[in-house]
C-alpha positions in Angstrom: 92.1 61.9 98.1 89.0 62.1 95.5 90.1 65.3 93.5 93.6 66.8 92.9 95.7 68.5 95.5 97.5 71.9 94.6 101.1 72.4 96.5 102.2 75.9 96.2 105.8 76.1 97.0 106.9 79.8 97.5 110.8 80.0 97.6 113.6 82.8 96.8 116.5 82.5 94.8 118.4 83.7 97.7 117.1 81.2 100.3 119.3 78.3 101.6 116.5 76.0 102.7 114.2 76.3 99.9 116.2 73.8 97.4 115.6 71.0 100.4 111.5 71.9 100.4 111.3 71.7 96.7 113.3 68.2 97.0 110.6 67.2 99.4 108.1 68.4 97.5 108.8 67.1 94.5 109.3 63.2 95.9 106.0 63.8 97.0 104.7 64.7 93.6 106.3 61.5 92.1 104.7 59.3 94.7 101.2 60.7 94.9 100.4 61.6 91.0 97.1 63.6 92.0 99.4 66.2 93.5 100.2 69.3 91.3 103.7 71.4 92.6 103.8 75.1 91.2 106.9 76.8 92.6 106.8 80.6 93.2 109.5 82.4 93.1 108.9 85.5 95.3 111.3 87.7 93.7 108.9 87.8 91.1 106.2 90.7 92.2 103.4 88.5 91.4 104.3 85.9 92.9 105.4 88.0 95.9 101.7 89.4 95.6 100.1 85.9 95.9 102.6 84.9 99.4 101.4 88.3 100.7 97.6 87.3 100.1 98.0 84.2 101.9 100.0 86.0 104.8 103.5 84.4 104.3 106.5 86.6 105.2 109.4 84.1 104.7 110.6 81.3 102.7 110.3 78.4 101.7 106.7 78.1 102.8 104.0 75.9 101.3 100.1 76.4 100.7 98.1 73.3 100.1 94.7 73.6 98.4 94.8 77.6 99.3 94.5 77.1 103.0 96.7 74.9 105.1 100.3 76.4 105.3 103.7 74.9 106.1 106.6 77.2 107.4 109.9 76.0 106.9 111.1 72.4 105.2 108.6 69.7 106.1 109.8 66.0 106.9 108.6 63.8 103.7 106.6 61.8 106.3 104.7 64.6 107.9 103.6 66.1 104.2 102.8 62.7 103.0 100.4 62.1 106.0 98.9 65.0 105.6 98.3 65.4 102.3 96.8 61.4 102.7 94.1 62.8 104.8 92.6 65.3 102.1 
């Protein structure tokens, strides 16, 4: 992993699974200093537009470096494995 990695986490205040997805992402950020996490609340119009531009129709969802999408709550090991390959 030469450069930084950006994780965009799309959430909604009414989503029961979003807090768990955020916890997983925050634990990853603590373990991998070159990973930046941005939470995007889709109840805000600008974030909803960004989600649509990625083709995201539900939350929680993660977009990594503007390309790779994870829908739902990933297992921490899965996310770590994927990020370590970048």
